[in-house]
C-alpha positions in Angstrom: 7.6 -30.1 -6.6 10.6 -28.7 -5.4 11.3 -26.4 -8.0 7.3 -24.9 -6.9 9.1 -25.0 -3.2 12.1 -23.2 -3.8 10.4 -20.4 -5.7 7.8 -20.1 -3.4 10.5 -19.4 -0.8 12.7 -17.4 -2.9 9.6 -15.0 -3.6 8.4 -15.0 0.3 12.2 -13.7 0.9 12.2 -11.4 -2.2 8.8 -9.8 -0.5 10.6 -9.5 3.1 13.5 -7.8 1.5 11.7 -5.1 -0.6 9.2 -4.5 3.0 11.8 -4.5 4.7 14.0 -2.0 3.1 11.3 0.5 1.7 8.4 1.1 4.1 10.8 1.8 6.4 12.7 3.8 4.7 9.5 6.0 2.7 8.2 5.9 6.5 11.4 7.3 8.0 11.7 9.8 5.1 7.8 10.8 5.3 8.3 11.9 8.9 11.7 13.7 9.4 12.5 14.8 6.0 9.2 15.9 4.0 5.2 15.4 4.4 4.4 15.9 0.8 4.8 12.8 -1.3 5.8 15.3 -4.0 8.9 15.5 -2.3 9.7 11.5 -1.5 9.0 10.5 -5.3 11.1 8.8 -6.5 13.0 7.5 -3.8 11.8 3.4 -3.4 12.7 3.7 -7.5 16.0 4.6 -6.9 16.1 1.8 -4.6 15.0 -0.3 -7.0 17.6 0.7 -9.1 19.9 0.2 -7.7 19.2 -3.2 -5.8 18.7 -4.1 -10.0 22.2 -2.8 -10.6 24.5 -4.2 -8.3 22.1 -7.5 -8.6 23.4 -8.0 -12.1 27.1 -6.3 -11.4 27.1 -9.5 -9.3 27.5 -7.3 -6.0 25.1 -9.4 -4.2 25.5 -12.6 -4.5 22.9 -15.1 -5.1 20.8 -12.8 -3.1 20.5 -10.3 -6.0 20.1 -13.3 -8.4 17.2 -13.9 -7.0 15.8 -10.7 -6.8 16.3 -10.3 -10.3 14.6 -13.2 -11.6 12.2 -12.9 -9.1 11.4 -9.3 -9.9 10.8 -10.3 -13.5 8.3 -12.8 -12.6 6.6 -10.4 -9.8 6.5 -8.4 -13.6 5.3 -9.9 -15.8 3.3 -13.4 -16.6 -0.1 -14.3 -14.6 1.2 -13.1 -11.1 2.5 -9.6 -12.6 -1.0 -9.5 -13.9 -2.7 -9.9 -9.8 0.4 -7.3 -8.7 -0.8 -4.8 -11.4 -4.6 -5.1 -10.5 -3.6 -4.9 -6.7 -0.9 -2.3 -7.3 -4.3 0.2 -9.2 -7.0 -1.3 -6.8 -4.1 0.3 -3.6 -4.3 2.9 -6.3 -7.6 3.9 -6.0 -8.4 3.0 -2.3 -5.1 4.9 -0.8 -6.2 8.2 -3.4 -9.2 7.6 -2.7 -8.7 8.0 1.5 -6.3 11.0 1.3 -9.0 13.1 -0.9 -11.4 12.0 1.3 -9.3 13.7 4.0 -8.4 16.6 2.5 -12.2 17.6 0.9 -14.2 16.5 3.2 -17.3 19.0 3.8 -17.4 19.9 7.3 -21.3 19.9 7.2 -21.6 16.1 6.6 -18.7 15.1 9.2 -19.9 17.0 11.5 -23.5 15.5 10.6 -21.9 11.8 11.2 -19.9 13.1 14.2 -22.8 13.7 15.7 -24.7 10.6 15.3 -21.6 8.5 16.0 -21.4 10.7 19.8 -25.1 9.9 20.4 -23.5 6.0 20.5 -21.1 6.9 22.4 -18.4 6.8 19.7 -15.7 9.6 19.9 -12.2 8.3 18.9 -10.7 4.5 18.2 -10.8 3.1 21.4 -14.8 3.5 21.4 -15.1 1.9 18.3 -12.8 -1.3 19.2 -15.5 -2.1 22.1 -16.7 -5.3 21.8 -20.3 -4.0 22.3 -19.9 -1.5 19.0 -18.1 -4.6 17.3 -20.9 -7.5 17.3 -23.2 -7.5 13.7 -26.7 -8.5 15.2 -27.7 -10.9 12.4 -28.2 -10.0 8.7 -29.3 -6.6 8.8 -25.9 -6.2 11.0 -23.9 -7.8 8.6 -26.1 -5.4 5.4 -24.4 -2.3 7.9 -21.0 -3.5 7.4 -21.0 -4.0 3.4 -23.4 0.0 2.5 -20.0 1.0 4.8 -18.0 -0.7 2.5 -19.3 1.0 -0.3 -19.3 4.0 1.0 -15.6 3.9 1.4 -14.7 2.5 -1.8 -17.1 5.5 -3.7 -16.2 8.7 -4.1 -18.5 10.7 -2.3 -20.0 13.2 0.9 -20.5 10.9 2.7 -17.5 8.6 2.4 -14.8 11.9 2.8 -16.3 12.4 5.7 -16.2 9.3 7.1 -12.4 9.2 6.0 -11.8 12.3 7.6 -13.2 11.4 10.5 -10.8 8.4 11.3 -8.3 10.0 10.2 -9.2 12.6 13.5 -9.5 9.6 15.5 -6.2 8.5 14.7 -4.4 11.9 15.2 -3.4 12.4 11.3 -1.9 9.1 10.9 -4.5 7.2 8.3 -3.2 9.8 6.3 0.6 9.6 7.3 0.3 6.3 5.8 -2.4 6.3 3.3 0.5 9.0 1.7 3.1 6.6 2.3 1.2 3.7 0.5 0.1 5.8 -2.3 3.2 6.8 -3.1 5.2 3.4 -3.2 2.1 2.4 -5.3 2.6 5.1 -8.3 6.1 4.0 -7.9 5.7 0.5 -8.0 3.2 1.0 -11.0 5.9 2.7 -12.6 8.5 -0.4 -12.1 6.3 -2.9 -13.2 6.0 -0.9 -16.7 9.5 -0.9 -17.0 10.8 -4.3 -15.5 7.7 -5.7 -18.1 7.7 -3.4 -21.7 11.7 -1.4 -20.8 13.9 -3.9 -18.7 16.1 -6.5 -20.2 17.3 -9.2 -17.9 20.7 -10.2 -17.4 20.8 -14.0 -18.3 24.9 -14.2 -17.4 25.4 -14.4 -13.5 28.6 -17.0 -13.8 30.5 -14.1 -11.7 28.3 -14.6 -8.5 29.7 -15.6 -5.8 
């Protein structure tokens, strides 16, 4: 029981460390250095491999040991399979969003914008109004279910919806979708590396 609690704490700590490092670095790089995804590719991989290298050298102390241990946990076994599935799902979803935003047919998009305007929806503020968030009975929830299917299926309608949402967010949807897509792509590569090629260091006796 104590071992399980310790493992959970270590996993949460590792997730916090990675989130606290990776997302801000990616966003800053995308915002101020290069908005082309290929320009920032390899950034997270470089940071991750550097963390593992310094962990193996005992330069990060106990934190390094925890990172090394949990990286292997996230890469292998049942948890690794879940992370792998989740990463592939994110790649598909964010890739679909980016593709939709970039290729949305103007005719379909304009038709949807026209329908939304008749309903009084022209921006995010309109969508967030309580009257537009209410679902009336089974048909309302059926509509939400249908909308989700459209968003997760490659189609002109789905692409147009992504493009409209991107317009409503002043291009921030594309911004974040690009950030998360590239990050997911790198995470997939790292999972493959740690799962099949990386040999974990067993001796951490030099940890401070």
